[in-house]
C-alpha positions, 0 to 999 in steps of 0.5 A: 488508516486503521486498515493500513495500521492493522493490516486488514482487508481494505474491503471487509476489514478482517485480517488480510494475512493469508497462509501465503502472505499479505496481498497488495494490489498496485495500479499501472502507474504505482511502481516501476517494474523490476525495482527492489523496493515497493512502497504502497499507500493501498491497504492489503486485501484478503483472499476472499476479496482479491478478485472484487478489489481488482475488478471494482477499484478504478485506481487499478485500471482492471489490470492490477499488479499483485504483490505477495509479501511476507513482510510490509512494515510501515514506512512513512506518509504522504502529505503536505509540508508546512513552514513559516512564510511572510504570511505565517504558516503556509504550505511549502511542498506537496505531494512529493515522494513519501516522507519516511518516519523519523525524517526531520521534517515530520514535525511540519508535515500534515500526513494524508496517507500511510505508506508501507514498504513491501519486503520479501515479496514477489509479483504473482498472477491473480488467478494463479494466486487464487488457485494456490490459496484454494489448494493450500486451504483445501 
């Protein structure tokens, strides 16, 4: 939760912002190609750990989509919706699409993961991004 809230690297917890923006990785089933909006439950990764995260995270299936974002505000959460039933409080629905902050159901929602919405982003090649970052810092 803290890495997501503070935009820290999911591996080392240092600030994840690079001179080019924030790097987010997505697995093959995390998004629809060509959509204008990308929602992610994965914290960003710093340039130093980009290749490590891409290689070691089983969720990414060895071939992540790499997003370079200029902005990634908190959007909402995933979790379980609760309500009153015949036996008292019980689960009504789980997991569906992320619930945006401010939604009327948030009072009955047990959150499990924070979601960020990527804005001003582009999809980039992992090796190309690493090259750009080396060129920029050197």
